[in-house]
N, C-alpha and C positions, 0 to 999 in steps of 0.2 A: 504494500500500500504506500501511498505518498502522503506527506504532510506538506500542504501547499503554503507558500509564503505570500500573504496578501500585501503586495507593495514592498517598499524598501524597508530594511531593518531600521529600527529606532536606535538612537545613540544610547549606549549602555548595553546591559545584558539582555539578549533575546533568547528566552528559554524555548527549546524545541522538543527535547525529550527529558522528562523528569524521572530520575532513577526510581522514585516511589509512585510515579503517576500511571496513567492508563497503558503506557508501553513499558511497564516494569519488567516484562519478560525479556527485554533486550539487555537488561543488566548493566546499563550504562546511562549516563547523563550526557546530553549534548546541548551546547549553547553557542550562539554567535555573539561575540563582543565587538561592538562598534565604538570607535573612539575618535575624538578630534583633538587638536593640539591642546596641551596642558590638562587633559583629562587624566585622572588617576583611577586605578582599580587595585583592589587587594583581595586575597583569598587565602584561607588556611584550613580548608575543610579536611576532615579525616578520610580522604579519598585519594587514590592515585589520580593525577590530573595531567593532561597533555594539552599544551597551548600551541596550535599550529598557526603561524603567521601566514595568512592568505595574501595580504599585501599591506604595506605601510611601513612606519618607522616607530620603534618603541625602545624604551629603556626598561630592562627587567632587573629586579633585585630579589635575591633569595639567598638564604644561608649567608655566606660571606662574599657572594658573587654579585657584581653589577655590570651589565653589558648593554650596549646598544645593538639592536637587531634591525635589519632592513630587508625588504623584499619589494621590488618595483611593481611586479604583477605576478599573477598565478600561472600564466601560460608560458612565459619565457624563462622564468627563474625557479630555482629549486627551493623547497621549504626548509625553514629552520623551526624547530620545535623545542619547547621547554617541557621536560618531563619531570614531574614532582612526585615524591612519595607522600603518604598521608601526613597531615598536620604541618607540612612545610609551608611557611608563609611566603607568598609572592606578592610583590608590588610591581605594577606596570604603569609607566608614564608614557603618554602618547607625545611624539615629537613632530608629527606632521598634521596635515589638515584632514586626512581620511585614512583610517587604519581598520582592518577587519581581521579578527582572530577566531578560529574555530577551537572550541574547548570540549574535550571529551574527558569524562570522569568515571571511575569505577571503584568498587570496593577492592581493597588489596592490603592484606596484612603482611605479605612477603617482601615487597619492595622497600628497601631501607636507604635509598640514596636518591638524590635529585641531580639533574644535569641538563645541559643544553645539547641538543642534537643538531649540529650545524649543517647548513646547505652544502658546504664544501665536502661533507662526508657522504652525501647522498650519491648513489650510483644509478643514474637514470638508465632504464633498460627498455629498448624498443622490442616489443613483443608482437608476435602474430604476423609479421610481414612475410614469412616464408611458408605459410599455409593458407589454403582457401583463397588463392590469388590475392593475398594481402588484405582480405576483407576484415580481418581482426587486428589490423595494425594500430598500436597505441604506444604511448610512452608511460611506463610505470615507474614510480619513485617510492621505494619502500622506506618508511620512517622507523617502524617498529615491527618486529615479528618475533616468534619464539626463538629463532636462532640469534637474533640481535640482542634480545634481552629476555631470557627465560623467566625472570622474576616479574615481568610486567604481565598484567591481565589484559592488555590491549594490543591488538594488531592494527597498525595505522599505515596508510599510504595514500598516494595520489595517482590518478590516471589522467592522462591528457589524450582524449580520443581524437584521432584524425577525422575530419568531416566525412560523414557517410559510412564510418567504420564501426565495427562491433567490439565489445569486450565481454568477458564472461562467457565466451563461446569457444568450443562446443559447450552447450549448456551444462551447468554444474550446480551442485548444492553442497551443503556441509551441515554439521550438527550444531554449529555455533550461530548465534544471531548476528546479523550484519546491518550496518547503517551506511547510507550513501548521501552525500551532499553535493549539489551541482551548481556550476556556473558555465557561461558560454562566451565564446569570442567569435566574431567581433562584438565587443560590448556595446550596449545601447541598441542592439538590433533585436530581432525576435527569435533568437536561437532556441532550439528545442531538441529533445531526444525522446526515445521510447524505451521502456523496460518491460520485459516479460516476467511475470511471477506465477509460476505454475501454469495454469491455463488462462490467466488474465493478463491484460496489457495496461500500462499506465503512461500517461504523458508526463514528460519531465521538462520543467521550465527553470528559469533563473531562480536560484536560492531555494529550490525544492529539496525535500528530504525524502528518500526512498527507503523503506524498511523491508528487509528480506528475512523472514522467519526461518528457523532451522528446517532443512529438508525440502525446501522449494527451490527449483532452479530459477536463475535470475539474470539471463543475458540482457544486454542493453546496447543501444545504437544511437549515434549522433546523426542528426539530419544533415543532408548534403549542404555544404557551404558554411557549416558551423563547427568550430572546435568545441568539444564538450569536456570540461574539467570536472572531476569529481574527487572528493575525499572518501575513502572507504575505511570503515572502522568495524572490527570484529572483536567481540568480547570472548576471550578464551573461557572455557568451562573448567571447573575444578577437576584436576586430573585428566583433562581432555582438551589440551590446547589445539588450536587450528594449525595444521601443518600443510595439508593439501586438500583440494576439493575432490568430491566424487562426481565424475562426469556421467551424464545421461547416456546410456548405452546406444540409443538409437541414432545419435549424432556423432559419435566418436569417429566414425569412418571419414568424416569430412576433413579431419586434421591429419589423416594418414599421409605419409610422404608421397605415395604414388596415387592418391585419390584422383579420379578423373571426374571433373566437374564441367557441366555444360557451360559454354559451347565447345569445349576442347575436344569433344568426341561426338561424331554424328550419331543420332538416334540414342543418345545417352538419356535414359529415362529414370 
Protein backbone atom coordinates (compact mmCIF):
# COMPACT_ATOMS: atom_id res chain seq x y z
CA UNK A 1 0.00 0.00 0.00
CA UNK A 2 1.03 3.64 -0.33
CA UNK A 3 0.97 6.53 2.12
CA UNK A 4 0.27 9.56 -0.05
CA UNK A 5 1.86 12.91 0.77
CA UNK A 6 -0.69 15.72 0.31
CA UNK A 7 1.42 18.62 -0.94
CA UNK A 8 4.82 19.70 0.30
CA UNK A 9 6.27 18.73 3.65
CA UNK A 10 5.97 21.31 6.42
CA UNK A 11 9.03 22.71 8.15
CA UNK A 12 9.98 20.51 11.08
CA UNK A 13 9.14 16.85 11.68
CA UNK A 14 6.69 15.16 9.32
CA UNK A 15 5.66 11.82 10.82
CA UNK A 16 4.91 9.12 8.22
CA UNK A 17 5.12 5.86 10.19
CA UNK A 18 4.75 5.70 13.98
CA UNK A 19 6.41 2.65 15.53
CA UNK A 20 3.35 2.28 17.80
CA UNK A 21 0.78 3.43 15.23
CA UNK A 22 -1.41 1.69 12.63
CA UNK A 23 1.65 0.40 10.73
CA UNK A 24 3.32 -1.02 13.86
CA UNK A 25 3.83 -4.36 12.07
CA UNK A 26 6.66 -2.68 10.12
CA UNK A 27 8.62 -2.39 13.39
CA UNK A 28 10.11 0.98 12.54
CA UNK A 29 9.42 4.69 12.67
CA UNK A 30 9.83 6.91 9.60
CA UNK A 31 9.90 10.71 9.53
CA UNK A 32 10.95 13.46 7.15
CA UNK A 33 12.69 16.43 8.75
CA UNK A 34 12.48 19.70 6.81
CA UNK A 35 14.75 22.53 7.94
CA UNK A 36 15.72 26.03 6.92
CA UNK A 37 18.68 28.19 7.91
CA UNK A 38 19.22 28.54 11.68
CA UNK A 39 16.66 25.83 12.55
CA UNK A 40 17.70 23.43 15.33
CA UNK A 41 16.57 19.87 16.03
CA UNK A 42 17.53 17.50 18.85
CA UNK A 43 16.62 13.94 19.78
CA UNK A 44 17.72 11.36 22.37
CA UNK A 45 15.10 8.63 22.03
CA UNK A 46 15.85 5.12 23.33
CA UNK A 47 15.86 3.80 19.74
CA UNK A 48 18.41 3.09 17.05
CA UNK A 49 18.17 6.04 14.62
CA UNK A 50 19.50 6.71 11.14
CA UNK A 51 19.48 10.20 9.61
CA UNK A 52 19.90 10.13 5.80
CA UNK A 53 20.70 13.54 4.32
CA UNK A 54 18.58 13.71 1.16
CA UNK A 55 19.84 17.19 0.33
CA UNK A 56 21.02 20.30 2.14
CA UNK A 57 23.71 21.42 4.58
CA UNK A 58 23.73 20.70 8.30
CA UNK A 59 25.97 20.69 11.35
CA UNK A 60 25.50 17.55 13.45
CA UNK A 61 26.69 17.14 17.03
CA UNK A 62 26.65 13.92 19.10
CA UNK A 63 28.94 12.38 21.70
CA UNK A 64 32.19 14.36 21.28
CA UNK A 65 31.78 14.80 17.52
CA UNK A 66 30.65 17.87 15.58
CA UNK A 67 30.72 17.95 11.78
CA UNK A 68 29.26 19.79 8.81
CA UNK A 69 27.59 17.55 6.22
CA UNK A 70 26.42 18.58 2.75
CA UNK A 71 24.62 16.99 -0.19
CA UNK A 72 23.70 19.09 -3.20
CA UNK A 73 20.98 16.76 -4.48
CA UNK A 74 19.80 13.17 -4.23
CA UNK A 75 20.27 12.11 -7.86
CA UNK A 76 23.90 13.04 -8.57
CA UNK A 77 25.47 12.74 -5.11
CA UNK A 78 25.87 9.88 -2.64
CA UNK A 79 24.23 9.84 0.80
CA UNK A 80 25.80 10.58 4.16
CA UNK A 81 24.01 9.00 7.11
CA UNK A 82 24.28 9.52 10.86
CA UNK A 83 23.68 6.22 12.70
CA UNK A 84 22.96 6.43 16.43
CA UNK A 85 22.50 3.88 19.18
CA UNK A 86 19.69 4.34 21.68
CA UNK A 87 19.75 7.31 24.07
CA UNK A 88 22.55 9.10 22.19
CA UNK A 89 21.63 12.76 21.92
CA UNK A 90 21.97 14.41 18.52
CA UNK A 91 21.67 18.09 17.70
CA UNK A 92 21.26 19.27 14.11
CA UNK A 93 21.66 22.86 12.95
CA UNK A 94 20.58 23.79 9.43
CA UNK A 95 23.16 25.87 7.51
CA UNK A 96 21.26 26.55 4.27
CA UNK A 97 17.82 27.61 3.07
CA UNK A 98 16.39 24.15 2.37
CA UNK A 99 17.40 20.81 3.88
CA UNK A 100 15.57 17.49 3.90
CA UNK A 101 16.47 14.48 6.04
CA UNK A 102 14.91 11.01 6.16
CA UNK A 103 14.85 9.52 9.67
CA UNK A 104 14.39 5.81 10.39
CA UNK A 105 14.13 4.46 13.94
CA UNK A 106 13.88 1.00 15.44
CA UNK A 107 14.15 -0.73 18.78
CA UNK A 108 17.65 -2.09 19.31
CA UNK A 109 19.35 -3.17 22.52
CA UNK A 110 22.48 -4.53 20.76
CA UNK A 111 23.92 -1.46 19.04
CA UNK A 112 26.28 0.35 21.40
CA UNK A 113 28.06 2.90 19.20
CA UNK A 114 27.17 5.91 17.07
CA UNK A 115 28.90 7.05 13.89
CA UNK A 116 28.70 8.91 10.62
CA UNK A 117 28.59 6.80 7.46
CA UNK A 118 30.12 9.11 4.87
CA UNK A 119 29.24 9.50 1.20
CA UNK A 120 32.89 8.83 0.28
CA UNK A 121 32.53 5.30 1.67
CA UNK A 122 29.43 4.45 -0.38
CA UNK A 123 30.13 2.12 -3.31
CA UNK A 124 27.47 2.83 -5.97
CA UNK A 125 26.64 -0.32 -7.91
CA UNK A 126 24.99 -0.38 -11.33
CA UNK A 127 22.69 -3.38 -11.28
CA UNK A 128 20.58 -5.10 -13.90
CA UNK A 129 22.14 -3.74 -17.08
CA UNK A 130 23.31 -7.18 -18.22
CA UNK A 131 19.93 -8.97 -18.00
CA UNK A 132 16.55 -8.57 -19.75
CA UNK A 133 18.02 -6.17 -22.31
CA UNK A 134 18.88 -3.70 -19.54
CA UNK A 135 15.24 -3.32 -18.46
CA UNK A 136 16.23 -3.45 -14.75
CA UNK A 137 19.19 -1.07 -14.88
CA UNK A 138 19.50 1.11 -11.78
CA UNK A 139 22.15 2.47 -9.43
CA UNK A 140 22.05 1.02 -5.91
CA UNK A 141 23.81 2.63 -2.95
CA UNK A 142 23.94 0.47 0.17
CA UNK A 143 24.16 2.41 3.42
CA UNK A 144 23.58 -0.35 5.97
CA UNK A 145 23.07 -4.09 5.73
CA UNK A 146 23.85 -7.10 7.87
CA UNK A 147 27.35 -7.44 6.41
CA UNK A 148 28.16 -3.76 7.01
CA UNK A 149 26.86 -3.71 10.58
CA UNK A 150 25.49 -6.94 12.08
CA UNK A 151 24.48 -5.07 15.26
CA UNK A 152 22.05 -2.77 13.42
CA UNK A 153 18.39 -3.69 13.11
CA UNK A 154 18.05 -1.65 9.92
CA UNK A 155 18.96 -2.30 6.30
CA UNK A 156 19.10 1.01 4.42
CA UNK A 157 19.96 2.03 0.89
CA UNK A 158 19.04 4.14 -2.10
CA UNK A 159 18.06 3.22 -5.64
CA UNK A 160 18.21 5.60 -8.59
CA UNK A 161 16.03 4.11 -11.31
CA UNK A 162 16.85 4.95 -14.90
CA UNK A 163 13.77 6.32 -16.71
CA UNK A 164 11.48 3.54 -17.85
CA UNK A 165 13.44 0.86 -15.97
CA UNK A 166 12.46 -1.61 -13.28
CA UNK A 167 13.85 -2.64 -9.88
CA UNK A 168 12.95 -5.53 -7.62
CA UNK A 169 12.68 -7.72 -10.71
CA UNK A 170 12.56 -10.66 -11.23
CA UNK A 171 9.81 -10.32 -8.65
CA UNK A 172 10.89 -11.19 -5.13
CA UNK A 173 9.73 -11.13 -1.53
CA UNK A 174 11.20 -11.66 1.93
CA UNK A 175 10.15 -12.34 5.49
CA UNK A 176 11.01 -8.84 6.76
CA UNK A 177 8.86 -5.71 6.29
CA UNK A 178 10.14 -3.03 3.90
CA UNK A 179 9.45 0.70 3.46
CA UNK A 180 10.18 2.79 0.34
CA UNK A 181 10.22 6.59 -0.04
CA UNK A 182 10.22 8.28 -3.48
CA UNK A 183 11.34 11.38 -5.33
CA UNK A 184 11.68 12.10 -9.05
CA UNK A 185 13.87 14.02 -11.44
CA UNK A 186 13.56 16.36 -13.25
CA UNK A 187 12.15 18.08 -10.21
CA UNK A 188 9.07 20.24 -10.51
CA UNK A 189 7.66 18.03 -13.25
CA UNK A 190 5.02 15.31 -12.95
CA UNK A 191 7.26 12.29 -12.48
CA UNK A 192 5.68 9.03 -11.43
CA UNK A 193 6.25 5.32 -11.14
CA UNK A 194 4.29 2.16 -10.45
CA UNK A 195 4.72 -0.62 -7.90
CA UNK A 196 3.20 -4.09 -7.90
CA UNK A 197 2.31 -5.62 -4.53
CA UNK A 198 1.13 -9.17 -4.88
CA UNK A 199 -1.75 -8.87 -7.34
CA UNK A 200 -2.31 -5.12 -6.81
CA UNK A 201 -0.66 -2.08 -8.41
CA UNK A 202 0.00 1.34 -6.88
CA UNK A 203 0.81 4.74 -8.38
CA UNK A 204 3.97 6.35 -6.97
CA UNK A 205 4.35 10.14 -6.87
CA UNK A 206 6.77 12.63 -5.35
CA UNK A 207 7.20 12.08 -1.59
CA UNK A 208 5.01 8.97 -1.50
CA UNK A 209 5.80 6.08 0.84
CA UNK A 210 5.21 2.48 -0.23
CA UNK A 211 4.83 -0.36 2.28
CA UNK A 212 5.77 -3.93 1.32
CA UNK A 213 4.60 -6.44 3.95
CA UNK A 214 6.45 -9.75 4.41
CA UNK A 215 5.80 -12.39 1.78
CA UNK A 216 4.45 -10.18 -1.02
CA UNK A 217 6.50 -9.52 -4.16
CA UNK A 218 7.01 -5.83 -4.94
CA UNK A 219 8.70 -4.95 -8.25
CA UNK A 220 8.51 -1.30 -9.36
CA UNK A 221 9.14 0.81 -12.43
CA UNK A 222 9.85 4.46 -13.29
CA UNK A 223 7.84 6.16 -16.02
CA UNK A 224 9.78 6.94 -19.23
CA UNK A 225 11.48 10.34 -19.01
CA UNK A 226 11.70 10.39 -15.22
CA UNK A 227 14.50 9.24 -12.95
CA UNK A 228 12.96 7.65 -9.86
CA UNK A 229 14.85 7.93 -6.58
CA UNK A 230 13.89 5.81 -3.60
CA UNK A 231 15.15 5.07 -0.14
CA UNK A 232 14.51 1.49 0.92
CA UNK A 233 14.44 0.40 4.56
CA UNK A 234 14.08 -3.14 5.88
CA UNK A 235 13.70 -4.00 9.55
CA UNK A 236 15.66 -7.14 10.40
CA UNK A 237 13.69 -9.62 12.49
CA UNK A 238 15.12 -11.03 15.72
CA UNK A 239 17.39 -13.95 14.79
CA UNK A 240 16.30 -13.53 11.16
CA UNK A 241 18.15 -10.66 9.44
CA UNK A 242 17.51 -9.93 5.78
CA UNK A 243 20.36 -11.24 3.67
CA UNK A 244 18.79 -12.14 0.32
CA UNK A 245 15.33 -12.17 -1.26
CA UNK A 246 13.24 -15.10 -2.45
CA UNK A 247 12.52 -14.80 -6.17
CA UNK A 248 9.12 -15.70 -7.62
CA UNK A 249 9.76 -18.88 -9.58
CA UNK A 250 7.61 -18.06 -12.60
CA UNK A 251 9.81 -15.08 -13.57
CA UNK A 252 13.31 -16.32 -12.71
CA UNK A 253 13.91 -17.43 -16.30
CA UNK A 254 13.94 -13.80 -17.49
CA UNK A 255 17.23 -13.19 -15.68
CA UNK A 256 18.99 -16.24 -17.03
CA UNK A 257 22.10 -15.48 -19.06
CA UNK A 258 20.81 -17.12 -22.24
CA UNK A 259 17.16 -16.10 -21.91
CA UNK A 260 15.60 -15.37 -25.32
CA UNK A 261 13.21 -12.44 -25.13
CA UNK A 262 11.05 -11.04 -27.92
CA UNK A 263 11.88 -9.73 -30.49
CA UNK A 264 15.27 -11.44 -30.41
CA UNK A 265 13.76 -14.65 -31.76
CA UNK A 266 10.95 -15.10 -34.30
CA UNK A 267 7.79 -16.72 -33.01
CA UNK A 268 9.01 -16.47 -29.41
CA UNK A 269 5.80 -16.98 -27.42
